N, C-alpha and C positions, 0 to 999 in steps of 0.2 A: 428837358434840361432846364435847370433853374439858372437865374442870373448869377454871373460871377464877375469879380473884378480882380485885376492884377495889382498887387500892392507889394511894397518893399517889406521883406520879413522883419518882424519886430518881436520883442520879448513877450508881448501880450499873447502871441501865438506859440509860445515855447512848448507847452504841453503837447499841442497838436503837431508841431514840427517833429517832436521826438516820436510820437505815435506814428506819424507818416513814415519816418525813417524805419521804425521797427516793422511796420507792415511789409515794406520792401525787403528788409533783411529776412523776415520770416518766409516770404514767398520766393526768395532767391532771385527776385527781379532786379533789373537795372535801375539805378537812381540817376538816369540821364537828365541833364539840365539842372542838377542839384549841387554842382560844385563838389566839394568834399564832404557833403553831409554824411555819407557812408562812414567816414573816418572820424567824425566828430562825436565826442561823448556828451555834448550838451548843445542846446539851441544857441546859447550865448556864444560858444566857440564858433559855431557855424556862421552866425550873423556877423561876428567880428571878422571872420575869414572872407566872407563874400563882400563885406564893406571895403576891405583892402583892395579887392579886384576892380573897384569902380574908377580908380584914378591911376594914371601913369606913375605918379610919385610913390605909391604904396603897393603897386602890383608886383608880385614876385617875378623875377627875370624869366622863369620858365613858363609863365602863364601870359594870357592876354587880358586886357581890361574888358570888363563885362558888367552887366547888370543882371541880377537874379530877382525874380518875383515869385510870390506865392499866389496861386489862384484861389480866392476865397469865395465860397458860396454866400451870397448876400443873405439868404433866408436864415441860415443857422451859423454862419461864420466858420464853417468847417473848411479846412484846407483840402481842395480837390486835386490840385496839382502844383508843380513847380516848373518854371520855365525861365530860361536865361537868354540873353543875346550877347554875343561877343562882338566888341566894337570893330574888330577886324579879324581876318583869318591869315595874317602873315605869320604862320606857325606851321611846322612840318605836319602835324596831325590834323589841325583844323582845315588846312588848305586842301587836304586830300579827302578826308572822310568825316571830320568832326563838324565842319560848317559853322555858320554864324549862330545857330539856335539849337538848343537841346531842351527837351522837356520830358516830363513824366506825369502820369495821371494815376491817382490812387487806384489800386486794383479793383476795389468794389464800386468805383465810379466810372469805369470804362464803358465804352459803347453807348454813351449818352450825349455825345456831341461836345463834351468839355474840351477835348484836345483841339478841335477845330476852332472853338471860340478863343481859347488861350492863344493859339497861334495868330488868329486874326488880330487880337488886341496887341500882341507883342510886335507884330509887323508895323503897327502904328508907332510903337516905341522906337523901332529901328529907323523908321522914316523920320520921326521927330529928331532923332540923334544925328541924322544926315546921311544915312546909307541910302543908296538908290537901288540896290539889289542885294539879296542875301542867298547864301548857299545853305541848303538844308538837306540832310541825308537821312536815310532809313535803311535798316537791314532789308535784304532782298525779300524775305518772307514776311515782313511786318506789314500786312495788308492795311491794318488800321492806320498806321502812321502814313503810309503811302496815300490813302484816301484823304487824310487830313491835309497833307501837303498839296495834293491836287485841288482840293476844295478851296484852297487859299491862293490858287494861281500858279502852283508849281509847274515848271517846265522841265521835263526830263532831259538831262545832259548826257549822262553815261553811267555805266556800272564800273565799279572798281573792286578789286579783291585785296583785302587786308588780312593778313594772317589766316588765309583760307576762307574768310568770310566774305560773301558778296554783299556789296553796299551800293544802293542807288543814290545818285546825286541829282538834285533838283535846284533850279534857280527860281527865285520869286522876285519879280521886278516890282518895286514899290511906287 
């Protein structure tokens, strides 16, 4: 695994943001942790939307404040993944199965340790923000995400079923 850093999305990455989006749409994979990237027709639209989520004053009523980061590989400046953290989970979905953190890794960059490192770096962001623990979840059969969570100190709490899907809940103490 090459070195990565989490940075706030910026227009200098616009082309790669849209390539990232398209790769997920083409593969039918989930854009977890990407906010509404799936629905955005441009990087500018996505960046403006996630910027609104950073502050109580601009966050839409049905959402919670959050920060979203792109994981950029230092060697070639390629976006490897996207990860967010929600400032709280006082929300009917987040408190049950969404959790504090969502993330995705580019399909061709999986199984290289990037998710583990992205989560490690983002947990520092959560701690710096003032959180003392975070809820993070994964689909029952997502072994890769489960290993990522466990490698970062995840403690299994319980399993929940949402719309017929089994989801595992973990807490990470910061």
